C-alpha positions in Angstrom: 161.8 198.9 271.6 158.3 199.0 273.2 157.2 197.0 269.6 160.2 194.4 270.1 159.3 193.6 273.8 155.3 193.3 272.8 156.5 190.8 269.7 158.3 188.5 272.0 155.9 188.6 275.0 153.7 187.2 271.7 155.9 184.4 271.2 156.4 183.6 274.6 152.3 183.3 275.1 152.0 181.5 271.6 155.1 179.1 273.1 153.5 178.2 276.4 150.0 177.2 274.7 151.9 175.1 272.3 153.7 173.2 275.4 150.4 173.4 277.2 148.6 171.5 274.2 151.4 169.1 273.9 151.5 168.5 277.4 147.6 168.0 277.3 148.2 165.5 274.1 150.9 163.6 276.0 148.7 163.1 279.6 145.5 162.4 277.4 147.9 159.2 275.2 148.9 158.3 278.6 145.2 157.5 280.1 144.2 155.9 276.8 147.2 153.4 277.7 145.8 152.7 281.0 142.4 152.0 279.8 143.9 149.7 277.2 145.6 147.9 279.7 143.2 147.9 282.3 140.4 146.5 279.4 143.2 143.5 278.5 143.1 142.4 282.1 139.4 142.5 282.3 139.3 140.1 278.8 141.6 137.2 280.3 140.0 137.5 283.7 137.2 136.7 281.9 138.6 134.3 279.9 140.5 132.2 282.5 137.5 132.2 284.2 135.3 130.6 281.9 137.9 127.9 281.5 138.5 127.2 285.2 137.4 124.0 286.4 134.6 124.0 288.7 135.6 123.2 292.5 134.8 119.8 293.5 133.4 119.9 297.0 130.5 121.8 295.7 127.9 119.6 294.1 125.3 122.4 293.0 128.2 124.3 291.3 129.2 121.0 290.1 125.8 120.1 288.0 125.3 123.7 287.0 128.7 124.2 284.9 127.3 120.6 283.5 124.1 122.0 282.8 125.9 125.4 281.0 128.2 123.2 279.1 125.3 120.9 277.9 123.5 123.8 277.1 126.4 125.3 274.4 126.6 122.3 273.0 123.0 121.9 271.9 123.5 125.8 270.6 126.5 125.2 268.8 124.5 121.7 267.4 121.5 123.9 266.4 123.3 126.9 265.0 124.1 126.6 261.2 127.6 128.5 260.4 128.1 130.6 263.6 129.8 134.0 262.9 133.1 133.6 264.2 134.7 135.9 267.0 136.9 139.0 265.9 140.1 138.4 266.2 142.2 140.0 269.5 144.5 141.8 266.5 141.5 143.1 264.7 139.9 144.8 267.7 142.9 146.7 268.8 143.9 148.2 264.9 140.4 149.1 265.2 141.4 151.0 268.7 144.6 152.3 267.3 142.5 153.7 264.1 140.1 155.3 266.5 142.7 156.5 268.5 144.6 158.3 265.2 140.6 159.5 264.6 140.5 161.3 268.1 144.1 162.9 267.9 143.5 164.6 264.4 140.2 166.0 265.4 141.7 167.6 268.3 144.1 169.0 265.5 141.1 169.8 263.6 139.6 171.7 266.3 142.9 173.7 267.0 143.2 174.7 263.4 139.4 175.9 263.5 140.2 177.9 267.5 143.7 179.1 265.5 141.5 180.4 262.4 139.4 182.0 264.7 142.0 183.8 266.3 143.9 184.9 262.8 146.9 182.7 264.0 149.5 181.2 261.9 149.7 177.6 263.6 146.2 177.0 261.6 147.9 175.2 258.6 149.9 172.9 260.7 147.3 171.9 262.7 145.5 171.2 259.7 148.2 169.4 258.1 148.3 167.1 261.4 145.3 166.7 261.6 145.4 164.8 257.7 148.5 162.7 258.3 146.4 161.4 261.8 143.2 160.9 259.7 144.9 159.2 257.0 147.2 156.8 259.5 143.5 155.7 260.4 142.6 155.2 256.9 145.6 153.2 257.0 144.0 150.8 259.6 140.6 150.6 258.6 139.5 152.2 255.2 135.8 150.8 255.8 134.7 153.8 257.7 133.3 156.4 256.1 133.9 159.2 259.1 137.6 159.1 258.6 137.3 160.2 255.1 134.6 162.8 255.7 136.9 164.0 258.7 140.0 164.4 256.2 138.1 165.3 253.6 137.0 168.7 256.2 141.0 169.6 257.1 141.4 169.4 253.3 138.4 171.7 252.3 140.5 174.2 255.1 143.5 174.2 253.5 141.6 174.5 250.2 142.3 171.5 248.1 139.5 170.9 247.0 139.7 168.3 244.5 141.4 165.7 247.5 138.5 166.5 249.4 136.0 165.1 246.6 137.7 162.3 246.6 137.5 161.6 249.6 133.9 162.2 249.8 133.2 160.0 247.0 134.8 157.5 249.1 132.8 157.9 252.0 130.1 157.7 249.8 130.6 154.5 248.5 131.0 153.4 251.9 127.7 154.6 252.7 125.3 156.4 250.2 123.3 158.0 252.9 126.3 160.0 254.6 124.7 163.7 254.6 128.0 165.3 255.8 129.8 163.6 252.7 127.2 165.0 250.3 127.6 168.5 252.2 131.1 168.8 252.1 131.4 167.5 248.6 128.8 170.7 247.7 131.1 173.0 249.3 133.8 171.9 247.3 131.7 171.6 244.1 130.5 175.4 244.5 133.9 176.6 245.1 135.7 174.9 242.0 132.6 176.7 240.0 130.5 173.8 239.2 127.1 175.0 240.3 125.5 172.1 238.7 127.0 169.2 240.8 126.7 171.3 243.9 123.1 172.0 243.3 122.2 168.0 242.9 124.3 167.3 245.8 121.8 169.3 247.7 118.2 167.8 246.3 121.0 164.5 247.5 121.2 166.3 250.9 117.3 167.1 251.3 116.6 163.3 250.6 119.2 161.7 253.2 119.6 164.3 255.9 117.5 163.6 259.3 118.8 167.0 261.2 116.5 170.0 260.7 119.2 172.5 260.9 121.1 170.8 258.0 117.9 171.1 256.3 117.2 174.3 256.5 121.2 175.3 255.8 121.0 173.2 252.9 117.7 175.0 251.1 119.5 178.7 252.0 122.4 176.9 250.0 119.9 175.7 247.0 118.6 178.8 246.8 122.0 181.2 246.5 122.8 178.4 243.8 120.0 178.5 241.7 120.6 182.7 241.8 124.1 181.4 240.0 122.6 179.1 238.0 119.9 181.5 236.7 122.5 184.3 235.8 124.4 182.1 233.7 121.3 180.1 232.0 120.1 183.7 231.0 123.8 184.5 229.3 123.2 181.2 227.4 119.8 181.9 226.4 120.9 185.1 225.5 123.4 183.6 223.4 120.6 181.0 221.7 118.2 184.1 220.8 120.9 185.3 218.4 121.4 181.9 216.9 117.9 182.0 216.4 117.8 185.1 214.8 120.3 184.3 212.4 118.3 181.7 211.7 121.1 178.9 213.2 118.2 176.8 214.6 120.8 174.0 215.7 123.0 176.3 217.3 120.3 177.7 219.0 118.3 174.6 220.4 121.6 173.6 221.6 122.1 176.5 223.5 118.7 176.6 225.3 119.1 172.8 226.2 122.3 173.5 228.0 120.5 176.6 229.4 117.8 174.1 230.9 120.6 172.1 231.7 121.7 174.9 234.2 118.4 176.1 235.4 115.4 173.7 234.6 112.7 176.0 236.0 112.6 178.4 233.8 109.5 178.0 231.1 111.1 180.6 228.4 113.6 178.6 227.9 111.6 175.6 226.9 109.3 177.8 224.4 112.1 179.1 223.2 113.8 175.6 222.1 110.4 174.4 220.5 110.6 177.3 218.3 113.8 175.8 216.9 112.6 172.2 216.7 109.5 173.6 215.0 111.9 174.9 212.2 113.6 171.8 212.7 110.2 169.8 212.2 111.1 167.7 215.4 107.0 168.2 216.5 107.1 165.5 219.0 110.2 167.5 220.6 107.8 170.9 220.3 105.3 169.1 221.8 107.0 167.8 225.0 108.7 171.5 225.1 105.3 173.1 225.1 103.9 170.8 227.8 106.8 171.3 229.9 106.5 175.1 229.7 102.8 174.9 230.5 103.1 172.9 233.2 106.0 175.2 234.8 103.9 178.0 234.4 100.1 178.1 233.5 99.3 181.4 232.5 102.3 181.8 230.2 100.0 181.9 226.4 102.9 181.5 224.2 103.7 177.2 224.6 99.5 177.3 223.9 100.1 178.9 220.4 102.6 176.9 219.9 101.1 173.9 220.6 98.1 174.6 218.9 100.3 175.1 215.6 101.7 171.9 216.2 98.2 169.7 216.3 96.6 171.5 213.6 99.7 169.8 211.6 98.3 166.4 213.1 95.0 166.8 212.1 94.0 167.5 216.3 91.2 170.0 215.3 89.4 169.9 218.7 92.7 170.1 220.7 94.0 172.7 218.7 90.7 174.9 219.2 90.9 174.5 223.0 94.6 175.4 222.8 93.4 179.0 221.2 90.9 179.3 223.0 93.2 179.4 226.4 95.3 181.8 224.3 92.5 184.0 223.6 91.7 183.9 227.4 95.6 184.8 228.8 97.2 187.0 225.5 96.5 190.5 225.9 97.9 192.5 222.6 95.3 193.0 220.3 97.1 192.2 217.2 98.0 188.6 218.8 94.1 188.1 219.7 92.8 189.2 216.0 95.4 186.5 214.2 94.4 184.0 217.0 90.7 184.5 216.4 91.2 184.4 212.8 93.0 180.6 213.4 90.0 179.8 215.3 87.9 180.3 213.0 89.8 178.3 210.5 90.0 175.2 212.9 86.2 175.3 213.2 85.4 175.4 209.5 88.1 172.4 208.8 86.6 170.4 211.9 82.9 170.9 210.3 84.8 169.7 206.8 86.5 166.5 208.6 84.0 165.6 211.0 82.6 162.4 209.7 78.4 161.7 210.1 77.7 159.6 213.0 76.5 155.8 212.6 73.1 155.6 213.5 71.8 152.3 215.0 68.7 151.6 212.9 67.5 148.8 215.5 67.4 150.9 218.1 65.7 154.0 216.0 63.0 151.2 215.0 62.4 150.0 218.6 61.6 153.8 219.5 59.9 155.1 216.6 56.6 155.9 215.8 54.1 155.8 212.9 53.7 158.8 211.2 50.3 160.3 209.2 50.9 162.8 206.3 48.0 165.4 205.8 49.3 165.2 202.4 50.7 162.3 200.7 52.9 161.9 198.2 52.6 163.0 194.7 52.9 159.9 192.4 50.6 158.1 195.5 48.2 162.0 195.4 47.1 160.9 191.7 46.4 157.9 191.6 44.3 158.1 195.2 42.0 161.2 193.7 41.6 159.1 190.4 40.2 156.3 192.5 37.8 158.4 194.5 36.5 159.8 191.1 36.0 156.7 189.5 34.1 155.8 192.7 32.0 158.8 192.6 31.0 158.3 188.6 30.4 154.8 189.2 32.2 154.2 186.6 33.7 150.2 187.9 35.3 149.5 185.1 38.1 151.8 184.8 39.9 150.5 187.7 40.3 147.1 186.6 44.5 146.2 186.4 46.2 144.4 183.5 44.7 141.5 184.5 41.1 142.2 183.3 40.9 139.9 180.7 41.9 136.7 182.7 39.1 137.5 185.1 36.7 138.2 182.6 37.6 134.6 181.1 36.8 133.6 184.9 34.1 135.1 185.5 32.4 133.6 182.3 33.6 130.1 183.5 31.6 131.2 186.6 28.7 132.3 185.2 28.2 130.8 182.0 27.7 133.9 179.8 25.5 132.9 176.6 23.9 134.6 174.0 24.7 137.5 172.3 24.5 140.0 175.0 26.8 138.1 177.2 29.6 138.8 174.4 28.6 142.3 173.9 28.6 143.1 177.2 32.4 141.6 177.1 33.7 143.6 174.3 32.0 146.6 175.6 33.8 146.1 179.1 37.0 145.7 177.1 36.9 148.6 174.9 36.0 151.0 178.3 39.0 149.6 179.6 41.4 150.2 176.7 40.2 153.5 176.8 40.8 154.5 180.8 44.0 152.2 180.0 45.0 154.8 177.3 44.0 158.1 179.4 45.7 157.1 182.9 47.3 154.3 184.3 45.5 151.2 186.2 46.7 148.4 188.3 46.9 150.3 191.8 46.5 149.0 195.2 42.9 150.0 195.4 41.6 148.7 192.3 42.8 145.1 193.2 40.9 145.6 196.4 37.6 146.6 194.9 37.7 143.6 192.4 35.6 141.4 193.9 33.3 144.0 194.7 32.9 144.5 191.0 32.4 141.5 189.9 29.3 141.0 192.5 28.0 143.9 190.8 28.7 142.7 187.4 26.6 139.2 188.2 24.0 141.0 189.5 23.6 143.1 186.6 24.3 140.1 184.5 20.9 138.1 186.1 19.1 141.5 186.1 19.1 141.6 182.1 18.1 137.9 181.7 21.3 137.3 179.7 22.9 134.9 181.8 21.7 131.6 183.1 22.6 130.6 186.7 24.9 127.9 186.3 24.6 123.9 187.0 26.1 121.3 188.5 26.6 119.0 185.3 27.9 122.8 183.4 30.8 123.6 185.5 33.9 121.7 185.3 36.1 119.0 187.3 38.4 120.5 189.5 37.2 124.4 189.5 
């Protein structure tokens, strides 16, 4: 009996609460109607006051009225295509839509209060709120707040797909509506679509202006990231199995899916680069290694993988740099030894492939200076010694070159050699020259330079012996 009485009392109190809420709604509606009637009366009075004729007895008011009318006409003439005033019907429709929106807000608030009290009136209030928001949208479908409010009620009723459609329509009307993004993010998260939820969180951080909303969104992002990381790890394990079984294409697909779920882990990019390397997609390998290094500069494995790609492309300097950084970061001794061998091989290939430098000979000539050698070259040293010995021995006849005979004829014409002694002296010189030519080569630069000295000495010897006669004017031929 006590329980029955208690339940009856609870029902009575709840019924009283409902009656009070309905009475409050009725009173609120009456107040809105009174306010609307007052605003209509004020508008009519303003219109009548504008169109009323001026009082004839007051001249000042007449002149002011005329001046105002002229000013209005001028402004209408100068302004091109002025915007038409909104019709009275549209104003009333907007007000009616706002009224339904307010009623829906009250129902939604009551639904929240009922949810806090674990009351069974929650669903009814949410359903009533949805009906009110729908009426407001039917009247005015250009206000995104109506769609967002209805999406909130749909979300509380766990109608997530309908909630997402309302959020999409609100975002289409206003691309910077942070509340629509947030409600859609929650709906995606409850449906298990963590990727879309994470992307909506990123959009909220770009659009939102409220600090509390930004902080709340960051917390939601951390929670969603943990879920995405777990899903990505599961997909990564599948990719590792495909890689061990040498199914590189399937492994690449799995690692790409893991990257799409959670793109902040460098291991996913490195594993995909291994599959791309075996598939000979070297451009993709380089991109994946670069991305992995950007995410974690202390992760040593992508450096070695990128070194292999650069070696295949004959970029030996880049490969050497990657190998050196790999040696700085790696800790395993076996991996270190293999990397050191690779570094030696790369340095040797770089020396072989390195082209000689192109010298600018003009610049070198400007900065060059003459060098005096202590010992001359062998082919010059022998001739120099031969000339020195010839000077020491006063053997002037041995330094004549191949033009000795022509020079002798010139000497004969100039000195007018006569007699048997002059011919004999010339023959003796020819014999000595032939003997010297048989032993060594003549005709060097030193012999050419010493030829005038030899001629003077030969002339002095001939005049001293008396075998030659001084040339006269008639004996010298013309033109010489």
